[in-house]
PLY file of the C-alpha trace (Angstrom):
ply
format ascii 1.0
element vertex 139
property float x
property float y
property float z
element edge 138
property int vertex1
property int vertex2
end_header
1.62 -63.86 163.78
3.15 -61.12 161.61
2.40 -57.71 163.10
3.32 -54.09 162.63
4.16 -51.56 165.33
5.22 -47.94 165.55
8.61 -47.03 166.95
9.72 -43.54 167.84
13.36 -42.76 168.51
12.88 -39.82 170.86
14.79 -36.51 170.93
17.13 -37.66 173.72
18.25 -40.68 171.69
18.77 -38.55 168.56
20.89 -36.14 170.61
22.89 -39.08 172.03
23.56 -40.22 168.44
22.27 -43.75 169.03
19.89 -44.04 166.07
22.22 -46.55 164.46
22.55 -48.59 167.65
18.76 -48.83 167.95
18.38 -49.88 164.31
21.19 -52.42 164.73
19.33 -54.03 167.64
16.16 -54.22 165.58
17.95 -55.88 162.69
19.84 -58.24 165.01
16.43 -59.37 166.29
15.10 -59.95 162.77
12.69 -57.01 162.97
12.05 -55.45 159.58
11.76 -51.69 159.09
9.12 -51.01 156.43
8.85 -47.24 156.90
11.11 -44.59 158.41
11.41 -40.81 158.51
12.95 -38.08 160.60
10.66 -35.33 161.87
10.59 -32.30 164.11
7.14 -32.42 165.69
5.05 -29.30 166.05
3.21 -28.73 169.32
-0.05 -29.62 167.56
1.38 -32.92 166.25
2.74 -33.89 169.66
-0.49 -32.96 171.44
-2.47 -34.94 168.87
-0.29 -38.02 169.15
-0.41 -38.01 172.96
-4.06 -36.86 173.19
-4.92 -39.97 175.23
-2.80 -38.49 178.04
-4.35 -35.00 177.93
-5.23 -33.84 181.43
-2.64 -36.07 183.11
0.07 -34.35 185.16
2.88 -35.37 182.77
1.15 -34.34 179.52
2.71 -30.88 179.12
6.19 -32.12 180.07
5.89 -34.94 177.55
4.76 -32.61 174.77
7.57 -30.14 175.52
10.10 -32.96 175.43
8.80 -34.40 172.17
8.99 -31.02 170.40
12.46 -30.28 171.80
14.37 -31.95 168.97
14.30 -34.32 166.03
12.70 -37.75 166.23
12.77 -40.80 163.99
9.49 -42.62 163.41
9.54 -46.15 162.04
7.07 -48.87 161.20
8.42 -52.22 162.30
7.16 -55.55 161.03
7.74 -59.10 162.15
6.54 -62.10 164.09
4.93 -60.87 167.35
6.81 -57.59 166.82
4.82 -55.60 169.39
5.89 -57.78 172.33
9.38 -58.38 170.94
10.07 -54.67 170.46
8.72 -53.84 173.92
11.18 -56.38 175.35
14.06 -54.72 173.46
12.91 -51.30 174.73
12.65 -52.29 178.39
10.27 -50.99 181.05
8.95 -47.43 180.68
10.60 -46.62 184.01
14.22 -47.04 182.98
15.17 -47.80 186.60
13.09 -50.98 186.35
14.23 -51.91 182.83
16.06 -55.20 182.41
19.83 -55.00 181.83
20.72 -54.83 178.14
17.50 -53.10 177.11
17.56 -49.75 175.33
16.06 -47.92 178.27
18.34 -49.53 180.86
21.38 -48.53 178.83
20.45 -45.11 177.44
17.45 -43.53 179.26
18.06 -40.67 181.67
14.54 -40.03 182.95
10.93 -41.20 182.91
10.18 -38.97 179.90
13.71 -39.11 178.47
13.51 -42.85 177.88
14.89 -42.93 174.30
12.12 -44.88 172.51
8.39 -45.36 172.16
6.62 -48.47 170.97
2.94 -49.25 170.49
1.44 -51.29 173.32
-1.25 -53.24 171.42
-2.42 -54.11 167.91
-5.19 -51.46 167.90
-2.83 -48.79 169.22
-0.24 -49.74 166.61
-2.73 -49.21 163.78
-3.73 -45.77 165.10
-0.14 -44.69 165.75
1.15 -45.90 162.37
-1.69 -44.07 160.60
-0.84 -40.90 162.55
2.59 -40.69 160.93
2.44 -42.75 157.73
0.29 -43.07 154.64
-0.09 -46.65 153.33
1.97 -45.81 150.23
4.92 -44.82 152.42
5.32 -48.37 153.72
7.50 -50.75 151.75
6.50 -54.35 152.41
0 1
1 2
2 3
3 4
4 5
5 6
6 7
7 8
8 9
9 10
10 11
11 12
12 13
13 14
14 15
15 16
16 17
17 18
18 19
19 20
20 21
21 22
22 23
23 24
24 25
25 26
26 27
27 28
28 29
29 30
30 31
31 32
32 33
33 34
34 35
35 36
36 37
37 38
38 39
39 40
40 41
41 42
42 43
43 44
44 45
45 46
46 47
47 48
48 49
49 50
50 51
51 52
52 53
53 54
54 55
55 56
56 57
57 58
58 59
59 60
60 61
61 62
62 63
63 64
64 65
65 66
66 67
67 68
68 69
69 70
70 71
71 72
72 73
73 74
74 75
75 76
76 77
77 78
78 79
79 80
80 81
81 82
82 83
83 84
84 85
85 86
86 87
87 88
88 89
89 90
90 91
91 92
92 93
93 94
94 95
95 96
96 97
97 98
98 99
99 100
100 101
101 102
102 103
103 104
104 105
105 106
106 107
107 108
108 109
109 110
110 111
111 112
112 113
113 114
114 115
115 116
116 117
117 118
118 119
119 120
120 121
121 122
122 123
123 124
124 125
125 126
126 127
127 128
128 129
129 130
130 131
131 132
132 133
133 134
134 135
135 136
136 137
137 138
């Protein structure tokens, strides 16, 4: 089934200058990018995006990290793209990520784990709509 998902290249990955490497891996896996932009999140944007985690011990640290530098948000499209992209990303805890995944190779911490990807179809719709208007997606 053709799906869409949101990808965020986080501030640590932008600082490491691996945007191109991440995009290369997407393209090598036949994942299409149908929307992309670079942003510097405000506190309000970061808090809104991660509102589901409000009240959890890591919320403030996550928000601070996400506003610490530039990010790249992308809408990815392809066959079973949610699961496929999550495999490319690797486990959230980079220490448990499979060798060859983005997080195993480039993450330096539980928050500084280079990428974000939607975890389900419903989440993907909400997250895509948070950053993109329909007319910004090129199908």
